[in-house]
C-alpha positions in Angstrom: 16.5 9.1 4.2 14.5 6.9 6.8 12.2 4.5 6.2 8.7 6.0 6.1 10.4 8.0 4.0 11.6 5.8 1.3 7.5 4.0 1.5 6.5 7.7 1.2 8.1 8.2 -2.7 7.3 4.5 -3.3 4.0 5.7 -3.3 4.1 8.6 -5.0 5.5 6.7 -8.0 3.6 4.4 -8.0 0.6 7.1 -7.7 2.1 9.1 -10.6 2.3 5.4 -12.6 -1.3 4.8 -12.1 -2.7 8.7 -12.8 -0.6 7.9 -16.5 -3.4 5.4 -17.2 -6.8 6.3 -18.9 -8.5 3.8 -17.5 -7.8 4.6 -13.8 -8.0 7.9 -14.3 -11.7 7.2 -15.6 -12.2 4.7 -12.3 -10.7 7.6 -10.1 -13.1 10.5 -11.4 -16.8 8.6 -12.0 -19.2 9.4 -10.1 -20.2 5.7 -10.0 -17.0 3.9 -11.2 -17.6 0.7 -13.0 -15.7 -1.4 -11.2 -16.1 -4.7 -14.4 -14.6 -2.5 -16.9 -11.8 -1.7 -13.9 -11.1 -5.3 -13.4 -11.1 -6.4 -16.8 -8.8 -3.2 -18.2 -6.0 -4.0 -14.9 -6.0 -7.8 -16.3 -5.1 -6.0 -19.6 -2.9 -4.0 -17.8 -1.1 -5.9 -15.6 2.4 -6.7 -17.5 2.6 -2.9 -18.4 2.2 -2.3 -15.1 4.9 -5.4 -13.6 7.5 -3.5 -16.2 6.7 0.0 -14.7 7.4 -1.6 -10.5 4.8 -3.2 -9.4 5.1 -6.6 -7.6 3.3 -9.2 -8.6 1.3 -9.2 -5.1 1.2 -5.2 -5.8 -0.8 -6.0 -9.1 -3.0 -8.5 -7.3 -3.5 -6.2 -4.3 -4.6 -4.2 -6.9 -7.8 -5.4 -7.8 -9.3 -4.8 -4.0 -9.4 -1.4 -5.0 -13.0 -1.7 -6.8 -13.8 -0.9 -2.9 -13.6 3.1 -3.3 -15.8 3.1 -6.2 -18.0 2.9 -2.6 -15.6 5.6 -1.5 -16.6 9.6 -2.5 -14.5 10.7 -5.3 -12.7 14.2 -3.9 -11.0 11.4 -1.2 -10.6 8.3 -3.5 -6.7 9.5 -4.3 -6.2 10.1 0.4 -7.4 6.3 0.4 -5.4 4.9 -2.5 -2.1 7.0 -0.8 -3.0 5.5 2.5 -3.5 2.2 1.2 -1.0 1.5 -1.1 1.5 3.0 2.1 -0.1 0.3 4.3 1.0 -2.3 1.7 4.2 -1.2 1.2 4.2 -0.5 4.5 3.6 -4.0 5.8 6.4 -5.4 2.5 8.6 -3.7 4.4 8.7 -5.8 7.4 8.4 -9.2 5.5 11.9 -8.5 3.8 13.5 -6.4 7.0 13.0 -9.4 8.8 13.6 -12.0 6.3 17.1 -9.8 5.2 18.1 -8.6 8.9 16.5 -11.3 11.1 17.9 -9.7 14.3 17.4 -6.1 13.6 16.3 -4.1 16.6 14.9 -1.4 14.4 11.9 -2.3 14.6 10.1 -0.6 17.4 11.3 2.0 15.4 9.8 1.0 12.2 6.8 0.8 14.8 6.8 4.2 15.8 7.7 5.4 13.0 6.1 4.0 9.8 2.8 2.0 11.5 1.4 4.6 14.2 1.2 6.8 11.2 0.1 5.1 8.6 -2.6 2.5 10.0 -5.6 3.8 11.4 -5.4 4.4 16.1 -8.9 1.2 15.4 -6.9 -1.2 13.2 -3.1 -1.0 15.1 -1.9 -3.4 17.3 0.0 -2.2 20.8 4.0 -3.0 20.4 3.7 -5.9 22.3 1.4 -7.5 20.0 3.0 -5.9 16.7 6.5 -7.9 18.2 4.2 -10.8 18.5 3.4 -11.0 15.5 6.5 -10.1 13.7 8.1 -12.6 16.3 10.3 -10.8 18.4 10.2 -9.9 22.1 9.7 -7.0 23.4 13.0 -5.8 25.3 
């Protein structure tokens, strides 16, 4: 299983967990979601979500899901998937650099994950990407 498959599997697991929470489904399926209600319920469920595999950083980032209320409800889960994939990919990049700072696989990660996940208008070219992660392109 390659890195993008692992990230995709993690995204599926996280979405499955969220889909089993009533307030989250209500938010995702509402014509006009109530952001304040979502945030107050999220706060109440953070400990439970932490016990289900969400990291502290991911729990903090879930608060940013209020932006989904501006997206048509039939597209919200697609945006959620894109957002979670980008966040988990970012975590992978950080973990990979810390765990193995001399890894040569970032070029493969750039091609296999980064370019598939991030919208084209938000992508950096390979040289800039490698500069951001502290590497030189060979």
